[in-house]
C-alpha positions in Angstrom: -1.6 6.5 -15.5 0.7 3.7 -14.5 0.4 2.2 -11.0 3.8 2.3 -9.2 3.5 -0.8 -7.1 7.1 -0.5 -5.9 6.1 2.5 -3.8 4.0 0.3 -1.5 7.1 -1.5 -0.3 9.2 1.6 -0.2 6.8 3.3 2.2 6.6 0.3 4.4 10.4 -0.1 4.6 10.9 3.6 5.1 8.8 3.3 8.3 10.6 0.1 9.3 7.5 -2.0 9.3 7.5 -5.7 8.5 4.5 -7.0 6.5 2.7 -8.4 9.6 2.9 -5.1 11.4 1.6 -3.2 8.4 -1.2 -5.7 8.1 -2.2 -5.2 11.7 -2.0 -1.4 11.5 -4.2 -1.3 8.4 -6.7 -3.4 10.3 -6.6 -1.5 13.6 -6.0 2.1 12.6 -7.6 2.2 9.2 -10.3 -0.4 9.6 -9.0 -2.3 6.5 -8.1 -5.8 7.5 -5.7 -7.5 5.0 -3.4 -10.4 5.2 0.4 -10.0 4.9 0.3 -12.3 1.9 -2.0 -9.9 0.1 0.3 -7.0 0.9 3.2 -9.0 -0.5 1.3 -9.6 -3.8 0.7 -5.8 -4.0 4.4 -5.1 -3.4 5.4 -7.5 -6.2 2.8 -6.1 -8.7 1.0 -9.5 -8.8 -2.2 -8.0 -7.5 -3.7 -4.6 -7.7 -5.1 -3.0 -4.5 -8.6 -1.7 -4.5 -9.3 2.0 -4.3 -10.4 1.5 -0.7 -7.2 -0.4 0.1 -5.1 2.4 -1.5 -7.0 5.0 0.6 -6.2 3.0 3.8 -2.6 2.6 2.9 -2.3 6.3 2.1 -3.9 7.2 5.4 -1.6 4.9 7.3 1.6 6.3 5.8 0.5 9.9 5.3 0.7 10.2 1.5 -1.9 11.2 -1.1 -3.3 8.3 -3.1 -1.8 9.9 -6.3 1.6 9.0 -4.8 1.2 5.5 -6.2 0.6 6.6 -9.8 2.9 8.0 -12.5 0.8 10.7 -14.3 3.3 10.9 -17.2 3.0 7.2 -18.2 0.3 6.2 -20.6 
């Protein structure tokens, strides 16, 4: 399966959240503190979020963790 890193940014922008707000929300609501810089690396595909991070992001934006993967890609 291929990780679709672009979807991280798409979700954040769909909700109108700047990086700093998303970072704060992940820390306060999902108990997953992360820096805006780390989020930026995820969005650019330069770093891969951990499973725990994807679970927190999925919880924050109300999507299934599988949303970030393309099952048809090898």
